[in-house]
Kinemage of the C-alpha trace (Angstrom):
@kinemage 1
@onewidth
@group {chain A} dominant
@subgroup {mainchain}
@vectorlist {calphas} color= white
{ca met a 1} P 132.022 138.343 136.260
{ca lys a 2} L 132.170 138.016 132.599
{ca lys a 3} L 134.518 135.065 132.764
{ca ile a 4} L 132.123 133.223 135.252
{ca leu a 5} L 129.283 133.921 132.851
{ca ile a 6} L 131.204 132.673 129.761
{ca val a 7} L 132.474 129.586 131.621
{ca gly a 8} L 128.843 128.981 132.903
{ca ile a 9} L 127.355 129.203 129.309
{ca phe a 10} L 130.119 126.725 128.047
{ca leu a 11} L 129.295 124.242 130.886
{ca phe a 12} L 125.656 124.623 130.088
{ca leu a 13} L 126.217 124.128 126.367
{ca gly a 14} L 128.547 121.245 126.971
{ca thr a 15} L 125.848 119.343 128.985
{ca ile a 16} L 123.225 119.915 126.322
{ca val a 17} L 125.629 118.608 123.500
{ca ala a 18} L 126.855 115.601 125.931
{ca ser a 19} L 123.023 114.906 126.591
{ca leu a 20} L 122.150 114.911 122.740
{ca tyr a 21} L 125.121 112.699 121.912
{ca gln a 22} L 124.132 110.088 124.584
{ca ala a 23} L 120.451 110.219 123.277
{ca lys a 24} L 121.711 109.761 119.683
{ca thr a 25} L 123.894 106.977 120.713
{ca ile a 26} L 121.188 105.090 122.515
{ca arg a 27} L 118.724 105.617 119.763
{ca asp a 28} L 121.325 104.345 117.273
{ca lys a 29} L 121.899 101.127 119.563
{ca gln a 30} L 117.895 100.738 119.663
{ca asn a 31} L 117.641 101.121 115.772
{ca ala a 32} L 120.650 98.397 115.488
{ca leu a 33} L 118.846 96.131 117.976
{ca ser a 34} L 115.408 96.638 116.099
{ca lys a 35} L 117.154 95.921 112.938
{ca lys a 36} L 118.784 92.855 114.047
{ca ala a 37} L 115.604 91.389 115.524
{ca lys a 38} L 113.705 91.906 112.415
{ca ser a 39} L 116.606 90.061 110.431
{ca ser a 40} L 115.734 86.847 108.950
{ca his a 41} L 116.459 84.444 106.030
{ca trp a 42} L 114.461 85.341 102.888
{ca leu a 43} L 114.471 84.274 99.170
{ca leu a 44} L 113.989 86.301 95.921
{ca leu a 45} L 113.037 84.334 92.774
{ca lys a 46} L 113.692 85.773 89.558
{ca arg a 47} L 111.248 83.873 87.683
{ca lys a 48} L 112.051 84.397 84.064
{ca ser a 49} L 115.867 84.051 84.855
{ca asn a 50} L 115.526 80.986 86.598
{ca val a 51} L 117.659 82.311 89.473
{ca glu a 52} L 116.795 82.329 93.140
{ca leu a 53} L 118.757 84.320 95.729
{ca leu a 54} L 119.077 83.496 99.410
{ca tyr a 55} L 119.418 86.509 101.709
{ca phe a 56} L 119.627 87.206 105.551
{ca gly a 57} L 118.731 90.615 106.920
{ca arg a 58} L 115.525 92.708 106.120
{ca pro a 59} L 113.113 90.773 104.200
{ca gly a 60} L 112.462 92.444 100.822
{ca asn a 61} L 115.248 94.764 101.225
{ca glu a 62} L 118.324 93.888 99.266
{ca lys a 63} L 120.324 96.911 100.393
{ca glu a 64} L 119.649 95.891 104.201
{ca ser a 65} L 120.566 92.239 103.610
{ca arg a 66} L 123.509 90.016 102.802
{ca leu a 67} L 123.268 87.668 99.773
{ca met a 68} L 124.209 84.342 101.313
{ca lys a 69} L 123.786 82.135 98.159
{ca thr a 70} L 122.586 82.025 94.505
{ca phe a 71} L 120.941 79.060 93.067
{ca lys a 72} L 120.138 77.922 89.585
{ca val a 73} L 116.561 76.709 89.500
{ca asn a 74} L 113.710 75.621 87.140
{ca val a 75} L 110.366 77.001 87.701
{ca gly a 76} L 106.624 76.346 86.422
{ca ile a 77} L 105.909 76.102 82.721
{ca asp a 78} L 105.176 79.753 81.378
{ca lys a 79} L 101.686 80.593 80.317
{ca glu a 80} L 100.683 77.036 81.403
{ca ser a 81} L 101.354 76.001 84.719
{ca pro a 82} L 103.783 78.844 86.102
{ca thr a 83} L 105.108 79.485 89.591
{ca pro a 84} L 102.527 81.775 90.747
{ca leu a 85} L 103.209 85.611 91.238
{ca pro a 86} L 102.064 86.740 94.675
{ca gln a 87} L 101.201 90.023 93.305
{ca leu a 88} L 98.445 88.759 91.074
{ca leu a 89} L 96.829 87.609 94.286
{ca gly a 90} L 97.113 91.015 96.257
{ca arg a 91} L 100.213 89.772 98.131
{ca asp a 92} L 103.839 90.788 98.381
{ca tyr a 93} L 105.241 87.514 98.908
{ca trp a 94} L 104.632 83.886 99.838
{ca leu a 95} L 105.699 82.252 103.007
{ca ile a 96} L 107.609 78.893 103.409
{ca ile a 97} L 105.513 77.314 106.058
{ca asp a 98} L 106.628 73.609 106.319
{ca lys a 99} L 109.532 71.317 105.250
{ca val a 100} L 109.326 67.613 104.628
{ca gln a 101} L 111.695 64.809 103.632
{ca ala a 102} L 110.433 63.658 100.288
{ca lys a 103} L 112.643 60.644 99.664
{ca asp a 104} L 109.906 58.574 98.584
{ca asn a 105} L 108.648 61.011 96.052
{ca leu a 106} L 110.352 60.200 92.831
{ca glu a 107} L 109.514 63.751 91.630
{ca thr a 108} L 110.348 65.929 94.500
{ca ala a 109} L 113.144 63.807 96.322
{ca pro a 110} L 115.039 64.388 98.475
{ca phe a 111} L 113.219 67.530 100.327
{ca phe a 112} L 110.047 69.524 99.827
{ca leu a 113} L 109.632 73.174 101.343
{ca thr a 114} L 105.919 74.141 101.248
{ca leu a 115} L 104.853 77.560 100.187
{ca asp a 116} L 101.532 79.028 101.452
{ca ile a 117} L 100.047 79.334 97.834
{ca pro a 118} L 96.414 78.609 97.687
{ca val a 119} L 95.524 75.201 96.451
{ca ser a 120} L 92.281 73.702 95.332
{ca glu a 121} L 90.933 70.052 95.507
{ca gly a 122} L 90.228 70.014 91.863
{ca glu a 123} L 91.879 71.060 88.600
{ca pro a 124} L 93.488 73.440 88.117
{ca tyr a 125} L 95.030 72.555 91.559
{ca gly a 126} L 96.020 76.162 92.416
{ca pro a 127} L 94.850 79.650 92.816
{ca thr a 128} L 91.444 80.525 91.101
{ca pro a 129} L 91.213 82.862 89.572
{ca tyr a 130} L 94.791 83.191 88.463
{ca leu a 131} L 94.794 85.246 85.038
{ca glu a 132} L 98.190 85.084 84.011
{ca cys a 133} L 97.423 82.259 81.506
{ca asp a 134} L 94.804 84.018 79.111
{ca gly a 135} L 92.034 83.412 81.541
{ca gln a 136} L 93.132 80.608 84.012
{ca cys a 137} L 96.396 78.445 84.525
{ca asn a 138} L 96.155 74.983 84.637
{ca trp a 139} L 98.243 73.169 87.320
{ca val a 140} L 97.439 69.445 86.401
{ca leu a 141} L 99.081 68.147 89.545
{ca pro a 142} L 97.246 67.905 92.790
{ca gly a 143} L 99.241 68.897 95.999
{ca tyr a 144} L 101.014 71.975 97.231
{ca phe a 145} L 103.434 74.670 95.713
{ca gly a 146} L 107.082 74.649 97.027
{ca leu a 147} L 110.584 74.175 96.522
{ca his a 148} L 111.996 70.701 96.047
{ca gly a 149} L 114.884 68.604 94.643
{ca val a 150} L 115.052 66.449 91.318
{ca asn a 151} L 115.892 63.065 92.910
{ca gly a 152} L 119.227 63.035 91.134
{ca asp a 153} L 118.052 63.950 87.704
{ca glu a 154} L 119.746 67.466 86.953
{ca ser a 155} L 118.473 67.360 83.385
{ca lys a 156} L 115.082 68.643 85.001
{ca leu a 157} L 117.230 71.951 85.591
{ca ser a 158} L 118.204 72.388 81.888
{ca ser a 159} L 116.790 74.902 79.762
{ca glu a 160} L 115.541 72.009 77.407
{ca asp a 161} L 113.172 70.895 80.324
{ca pro a 162} L 109.899 72.788 80.094
{ca gly a 163} L 109.593 73.158 83.743
{ca ser a 164} L 107.449 72.079 86.661
{ca ser a 165} L 103.837 72.215 87.460
{ca gly a 166} L 104.244 75.515 89.411
{ca cys a 167} L 107.077 74.471 91.723
{ca val a 168} L 110.604 75.365 91.987
{ca arg a 169} L 113.255 72.715 91.342
{ca his a 170} L 116.574 72.691 93.081
{ca arg a 171} L 119.772 70.690 92.769
{ca asp a 172} L 119.475 68.131 95.399
{ca glu a 173} L 122.468 69.726 97.308
{ca asp a 174} L 120.842 72.998 97.229
{ca ile a 175} L 117.297 71.926 98.467
{ca ala a 176} L 119.389 69.976 101.231
{ca tyr a 177} L 121.241 73.168 102.248
{ca leu a 178} L 117.661 74.967 102.591
{ca tyr a 179} L 116.251 72.221 104.308
{ca lys a 180} L 118.975 72.153 107.055
{ca leu a 181} L 118.962 76.046 107.156
{ca phe a 182} L 115.345 76.780 107.675
{ca glu a 183} L 113.116 76.415 110.517
{ca pro a 184} L 109.771 77.522 109.180
{ca lys a 185} L 107.994 76.661 112.637
{ca lys a 186} L 110.352 79.216 114.319
{ca glu a 187} L 110.958 81.911 111.826
{ca glu a 188} L 109.321 83.620 109.007
{ca ile a 189} L 110.793 82.930 105.925
{ca arg a 190} L 109.413 85.216 103.099
{ca tyr a 191} L 109.512 84.221 99.271
{ca tyr a 192} L 109.539 87.137 96.898
{ca val a 193} L 108.826 86.272 93.165
{ca glu a 194} L 109.915 88.880 90.420
{ca asn a 195} L 108.826 88.280 86.834
{ca ile a 196} L 112.169 89.034 85.457
């Protein structure tokens, strides 16, 4: 009788352990699918370093993402017309909302990727108020903020060049790569900016 009882207890415990293992396996698969579903391309700009990092994975989380590429860029002019920090406007990131060919624009050719940074119809042509520049930054060029090429003039990426009016300049090959990779109408592409 004791043997039957012990065997019954082992069978009962074995069933519980198997059920728990199966539930954990299902939960792990669901979590993996959930993480995969939320994975997307995203960028991190290290503004003071003029470095931009392209990731694929969980947006904003470097540990749960794969670094795909690193770009040397040139950003807006510090304390004059900087590339805006989303944190100063109560946001965690910008979004890339559009992409266009800019081959006829001598300043931004060959491509332009638009960021959802607020713009105004008159000077300062950007977010107002924006208190990074001792009161208000002054973006002197109308239009949108974004990522763009240098129309073959790589001196615009040098440390001697003061920078753009808030945009992020890329080598033409790099902006072409991003232009081909991104589909802003089909995926959310977050653009994080750190002031380092």
